[in-house]
C-alpha positions in Angstrom: 60.9 133.6 83.9 64.6 132.3 83.9 66.1 130.4 81.3 67.2 126.6 81.5 70.9 128.2 81.5 70.4 130.3 84.1 68.8 127.4 86.6 71.7 125.0 85.8 74.0 128.0 86.4 72.7 128.7 89.8 72.4 125.1 90.4 75.8 124.0 89.5 77.4 127.2 91.6 75.4 126.5 94.5 76.8 122.7 94.5 80.3 123.8 94.1 79.9 126.3 97.4 77.9 124.1 99.7 80.5 121.0 98.9 83.6 123.1 99.8 83.5 123.8 103.7 82.9 126.7 105.4 81.1 128.6 108.0 77.5 126.4 107.4 79.2 123.8 106.8 81.5 123.4 109.8 78.2 123.9 112.4 76.0 121.8 110.9 78.4 119.4 111.0 80.2 119.7 114.4 77.0 120.0 115.9 75.7 116.3 114.1 78.5 114.6 114.9 78.6 116.1 118.9 75.1 116.1 119.4 73.2 113.8 117.0 70.8 114.4 113.9 67.9 116.2 115.2 70.9 119.0 116.5 72.1 119.2 113.0 68.4 119.9 111.5 67.8 122.1 114.4 71.4 124.2 112.8 69.7 123.4 109.7 67.0 125.1 109.9 68.4 128.4 111.3 70.8 128.3 108.2 67.6 128.2 106.3 66.2 131.5 107.6 69.5 133.1 106.8 69.2 132.2 103.5 65.5 133.6 103.0 67.1 136.9 104.4 69.5 137.1 101.7 67.4 136.3 99.1 64.8 138.6 100.8 67.3 141.4 100.5 68.6 140.6 97.0 65.2 140.8 95.3 64.2 144.3 97.7 67.2 145.6 95.3 70.6 145.6 98.0 72.8 144.9 94.6 71.5 148.5 93.5 74.4 150.1 95.6 77.2 148.5 93.3 75.3 149.2 90.2 75.4 152.6 91.4 79.1 152.1 93.1 80.8 150.1 90.3 84.5 150.1 92.3 82.8 149.0 95.2 80.9 145.9 93.2 84.4 144.8 91.9 86.3 145.7 95.4 83.4 143.0 96.9 84.4 140.7 94.2 88.3 140.9 94.9 87.4 140.2 98.1 85.2 137.5 97.3 88.2 136.1 95.2 90.3 136.9 98.0 88.6 134.5 100.9 87.5 132.0 98.4 91.7 131.1 97.5 91.4 131.5 101.6 89.1 128.6 101.9 90.9 126.7 99.1 94.6 127.2 100.5 92.8 125.7 104.2 91.5 122.9 102.5 95.1 122.7 100.6 97.5 122.9 102.6 99.9 120.3 104.6 98.2 119.3 108.0 95.0 120.7 107.0 92.1 118.7 109.1 88.6 117.6 107.8 85.5 119.3 108.3 84.2 116.2 109.2 87.1 115.7 112.1 85.5 115.3 115.5 85.3 118.1 117.8 84.0 118.0 121.3 81.2 120.6 122.4 78.9 121.4 124.7 75.5 120.2 123.7 72.9 123.4 123.5 69.5 123.9 123.4 67.1 123.4 120.0 66.8 127.6 120.2 70.4 128.1 120.6 70.9 126.3 117.8 68.8 127.3 115.4 69.9 130.7 117.1 73.8 130.0 115.8 73.0 128.7 112.6 71.1 131.2 111.6 74.0 134.0 113.4 76.4 131.4 111.2 74.8 131.6 108.1 74.4 135.5 108.0 77.8 136.2 109.1 79.1 133.8 106.1 81.5 136.0 103.2 80.9 132.6 101.2 76.6 133.3 101.1 77.3 136.4 100.4 79.2 136.6 98.0 77.2 133.8 96.7 74.0 136.1 96.7 76.4 140.0 96.0 78.7 138.8 93.2 77.7 135.3 91.7 73.5 134.9 91.1 73.7 138.7 89.7 75.2 137.3 86.7 72.5 134.9 85.7 69.4 137.4 85.7 68.3 138.6 82.2 67.7 142.4 82.4 66.1 142.0 78.8 63.2 139.1 80.3 62.4 142.1 82.5 60.7 141.1 86.7 64.6 141.3 87.9 63.0 140.9 91.5 61.2 137.9 90.1 64.6 136.5 89.1 66.4 137.4 92.1 63.6 135.5 94.1 63.5 132.2 92.0 67.1 132.1 91.4 67.9 132.0 95.6 65.1 130.1 95.8 67.0 127.1 93.5 70.1 127.6 96.1 68.3 127.4 98.7 66.8 124.0 97.2 70.2 123.0 96.4 71.8 124.1 99.9 69.5 122.5 102.1 69.0 119.4 99.8 72.1 118.5 100.2 73.6 119.9 103.7 70.2 117.7 105.3 72.0 114.6 103.5 74.9 115.4 105.3 73.4 116.0 108.9 71.9 112.6 107.9 75.1 111.0 107.3 77.8 113.3 109.5 78.8 110.3 112.3 79.2 107.6 108.9 81.2 110.2 106.9 83.1 111.4 109.8 83.8 107.4 110.8 84.6 106.8 107.4 86.9 109.3 106.9 89.1 108.7 109.7 90.0 105.2 109.2 90.9 106.3 105.4 93.4 108.4 105.2 93.6 108.2 101.2 90.0 109.4 101.1 90.1 112.1 103.5 93.0 113.4 101.1 90.8 112.9 98.1 88.1 114.9 99.4 90.1 118.0 101.0 91.7 118.4 97.2 88.5 118.1 95.2 87.2 120.6 97.8 90.5 122.9 97.6 90.3 122.3 93.8 86.5 123.7 93.3 87.2 126.7 96.0 90.2 127.7 94.2 88.4 127.4 90.7 85.5 129.4 92.2 87.5 132.6 93.2 89.3 132.4 89.1 86.1 132.3 88.1 84.6 135.6 90.1 87.8 137.6 90.3 88.1 137.6 86.3 84.2 137.9 85.1 83.4 140.7 83.9 79.6 141.0 84.0 78.3 143.4 86.1 75.3 143.3 89.0 71.8 144.1 88.1 68.9 145.8 90.2 65.3 145.8 89.9 
């Protein structure tokens, strides 16, 4: 139903987005480092449900409003590009702190960890940009079944995001210690993430594709 180009295109975009520090990564890493892997995985469960909400909303035709009002779509794209540029600056600016730097946090219950993971994802501008401005560009109108294409491409994004975040949760403690002892690696990580974010911002701002609806 979806082409290999669309599959790998969304997978690449999803990988670039998930590897760049944002609200989701900062939350699950902070919980994993301070409260353990279990807390990180519970938090990730909430994030996963947030992804499902976005997928269903996109497949239900939320992007139809952007088809009807192209100016609104353009505004969202430009705001999204500005937000990504801001994240890039936060990663590249002098004195920036890595997302893996340990921060003291009070222990929370599993219920609160899950709920905060869900809320963090639902209010994450980076994920909203993904579903409202990036993924729709890989939908082939001529192939039909747009709602199914939206679901499948959303599933690709979720698979990539959860796989990478699971690895990050499991290795967060070790990564934090490793980077803390190696300032050069820490700067390299920040530079790579900032560069990817900047490239995504430019692509989003300059792409002329239009959203499609079911």
